[in-house]
N, C-alpha and C positions, 0 to 999 in steps of 0.2 A: 734658737736652740740647736745645739750640736747633736750628734748621734743620728739615729734613724727615726723619722717621723712619718706617720701615715698621711699621705697627701690627700686633701679633700675632706678630711674629718674636721667637723666644727663642734666644739663644746658649747653647750648652753646650760645655764643653771636650771634646776627643776625642783619640784616639790617632793619627789620620791625617787629613790635611787634606781629601782628597776624600770619604771616607766620612762624616766628621763634618759637612762642609758639606752634603752631600746629605741626611743624616739630619735636620739642622735645617730644611732647606727642605721636605722631605717632611712634617715635623711641622707646619710652617706651613700646609700644605695639608690637614692633618687626618689624616695617616698616621704613627702613632707606632711606628717600628721602631728596634731597637737599632743602634748603629754596626756591630757585628759582622754583623748580618743585612743591612744595606745593602752592606757590603763583599762578603759572600758572594753576594748576589743580583746583584751586579755582576761576578761571576766574577773578582774582583780579583787573586787570587794568581797570580804568574807569575815569570818570570826574564828579565831583559834584560841582555845582554852587548854593550857598545859599545866598539869598539877603534879609536882614531884616533892613529896614531903622531906626528901633527903637534901633538898637544895634551899638556899636562902637567896631570895625569897622563894617560897614554895609554889607560887603561881606566876605564870607568864601568859600574857594575852597578846594577840596580834590581830590586825584588822584587814589583812589581805591573804589570799590563798598562797600557798607555798610555791606553786608552779605557774604563776601568772605568765612568765615569759614563754613557757611551753605552750600554754593555751593560746596566747597571742599568735604564735607562729603557726599553730595548727589551724586557727581560724582564718589566717591570711594566706594559707598555702605556702608557707615558708618552711624549708627543710632545716630543722634544728637538731644538732647533735650536742648534748651536754656531756663533755668529757670530764671525768673525775677519777680520783683514786690513784693518780700518778704520784711518784716521788717528787719532791720539790724541784730537783734539778731537771728532771724529765719534763715536768709541768712547765717550767720556765722556758725550756728549749722549744716546746711546742708552741707557746705563745710568741716567742721571739721569731720563730719561723713564719708565723702568720703576719706579724708586723712587717717582716722583710718582704712579704708578698703584697704589702700595702693594704692590709686588712685590720681594722680596729677590732679589739678583742674584749668582750664582756667577761669579767671574772667575778667569783664570789670571794669576799674578804671579811675579816674581822675588823670592825672600826677601831678597836683598841690599839691595833698595830699601825694605824695610819698616822704617821707623825704629825701631819699638818692639821689633823682634827683635834688632837689632845683629848680624846675620849677617855672617860674614867671607868667605863664599864665595857665588858665584852659583848659583842653582837656579831656573830659569824656569818650572817646571811646578807650582808651589805653587797651591793653590786656597783662596780666601777668599770670604766672602759680604759684599757691600756692603749694609748695612742702613739707611743714611741718609747725609745729607751736610749741610753748612752752608757754602755758597759764600762768604758774608760772612766767615766765620772761616777759610775756605780749607782745610777738612778733610772727609774722609769718615769714617763710622763703620763699622768692619769687624769681622766675626766670624772669628776665627782659632782653629783647634783648639788651638794652643799657649798660649792665654791664657784666663784665667778670665772676663774681661768683654770687652765691646766695646771696641775700640781706636780712638783718634783717629789718623788718618793724613793728613798733608798731601796735598792734591790733586796737588801737583807730584811728590811721591814715588810716589803711586799711579800717575800717568801714566808715570813711568819704569819702575816695576815691571811694568806691563801691556805696555810696549813692548819689553821686554828680548829680546835675541836670543841669550842665553846657553844653555848646556847645561841639560837634555838636548835641548830643542828650543825655538824661539822662543815666547814667550808670545803674541805676535801680536795683542794686544788682544782676546783671546778672551773671550766671555761666553756665558751660556746663556739661551735662551728656553724656558720649560717650559709645557706644557699638561697638568696633572695631573688625571686623572679623580677623581670623588668616591669611586669604589670600585676597589680594586686586585684583581687575580686572587688566588685563595687561595694561601697559601704552600706548601701541599701539592703544588701543581702547578708552582710557580715554582722551588722549591729543586732538584728533580732536573734541570730544564732548565739552571739556572745551574751545577750541578756538572758536567754533561756538557760544557759549554763549557770549564770549567777542565781537565778531562781532555784535551780536544783541544788546548788551548793549551800543555799541559805534556808529557804522554805523546805526543801526536800530533805534536809539533814535533820529529820525528827525521828527517824527510825533507829533501830538498835545500832546500825553501823555509824551513827553520828558520834558515838562515844566508844573508845577502844583503849586498850593498853599498848604502850610502846616503851620497851626497855624499862619497865617498872613504873612508868608514869601514866597518868590518866590524861587522855587527849579527847577533846570534844569540839565539834565543828559546827559552824553555822549558828542559827538561832538557838539550837540546843547548847552550843558552847557558851553563848551569851547568858542563857538561863543558868547554866552551871556556874558561871562567874558570879552572877548576882547572888546565888545561893552561898557561894564561898565567903561572901562578906559577912554572913551571919553564922554559918555552921563550920567554918574551917579557920579562917584567918584570925578571929577573936581569941583563939587558943594560943596564938603565937605571942612571944614576948614583945615588948614595945619597940625594941631595936629592930626586930624582924618586920614588924608592921610598918615602921618608918621606911625601911629599905623597900618594902613591897609598894608602898604608896609612891615613892620616888620612881620606882621602876615603871609603874603604871603611867605616871606622868610622861616619862620619856617615850614609852611605846605608843601612847595615844596622841601626844601633842608635840613633844620636842623633836623626836626623831623625824626621819624623812617620810612623813605620813600624808603627803599631799598638802603641805602647808598647814598641818594640824587637822584636828577633827577626826582622827582615826580613819583616814581615807574616805570618810563619808562625803566631805565637801568635794574632793577630787572626783568621786564617782557621780555626784550630783551634777557637776559641771559637764561631765561626759553626757549625761542624759539630756541636759539642756542643749548641748551642741547637736546631739543626735536628733532631737525633736525637730530641728530645722531641716535636717537631711531627709527625715521620714515624713515631715509635715504632720507631726503629732503634738497637739496641745497638751494631751494627757502626759506624755513623756516630759514635757517642759515643767508641768506642775509637780510631777513626782520627783524630777531633778531638784526643784526648789525645796521639796520636802527632805530629800537627803542632805542638802546643804544645811538646812535647819537642824537636822539630827546631828550633823557634824559640829554645829555650834554648841549643842548640848553636851557632846563628848568633850569639847574644849572646857566647858564649865566643870564637868566631872574631873578632868585632869588637873585643873587649877586647884580644885578643892583638895585633891591628893597632895599636890605640891605644897600648898600653904598650910595644911593641917597634918602633915605627916608625923609630927611629933606628939600628936594627941592620943596615941594609943587606940584602943577599941572604939572610942567615941567617934573617930573619923569614919570608921567602918559603918557605924550605925547611921551616920549622915549620908554615906554614899549608897547604901543599900536601896532605899526607895528610888533614888535617881537611876540606879542600874535597872530596876524593875520597869521604870518608865521608858528607858532607852530600849529595853526588850520589846515593850508594847509598841513603841513608835516604829521600830525597825520591822516588826512583824507586819504592821499595817502598811508600811511603805513597800515592802517586798510583795505583799499580797496585791496591792494596786498595780505594781509593776507587772506581775503575772497576768493580770486582767488586761493591761494595756498592750501586751504583745500577743497578738492573735495566733492561734495554732498554726495557721497557714502562712505566717510571715516568714 
């Protein structure tokens, strides 16, 4: 490849954009962690319910916390600055300067504007790593979890992707500045800390602050969000027309199974594998069993998503089929998070 390339950066495919991007960047700095470990140390598993009746579809759900990368860096003692709000030209100049300094750069982008993906829907919180550029050719070289090799992306497309204002929140030309120490804290101390954050983000999100308004939309987090989603299948979405229901079901399928959700299963299998890996580090058979439980829950989310995909044209009847499954997912997740809370001792 011509142009400027970051020497020493190696792209590897992954199951999720954020955890695979941070995995590859950490490896560049000399820290070789699995994608599962990166996701788990970022306390990544969660639930987001976003309801906006002015949009089609009116409901959006997500299976990870919004700021997993920030939590990961805080837990590992990495200094992270998320730079956002710059004008496109200024944002590109800042990224180009870092690449010239031989630093790979994680950026937020909208998948719709990534030419090599051919995405049909907007999603503005995808993470990729810019590993090089050739301004004479008019391209950037980017690392994306969904591809086996670095991809050429026109700089114009990259600019649009970074400036997107689409759901779930604007990309805002965001990029990361990292100061990674040569030595990270031992995993034996970081894993319990990261798990406790997960427990608070899910089990703890039952109080009034679990549901709030944001720019006219209703947002609900953790198990409270999952409960809200289950309720929407009977008290909100059946009032929509069949076309909206069809779009809603396809959207759920993409966000639960098809998108970069840790190889499907709404991030639950990815987190379960983190717990299994952590069980060997901490010597905890309980964590191994709970990890397998989360993997099984991920399999149930896959079933849920496939029903959405295969029956999206059936109108309200598909919602009636989904609702008891959503209730069961809520029950199983509450049970799994409760067991996880018991497995991590207060003094861990």
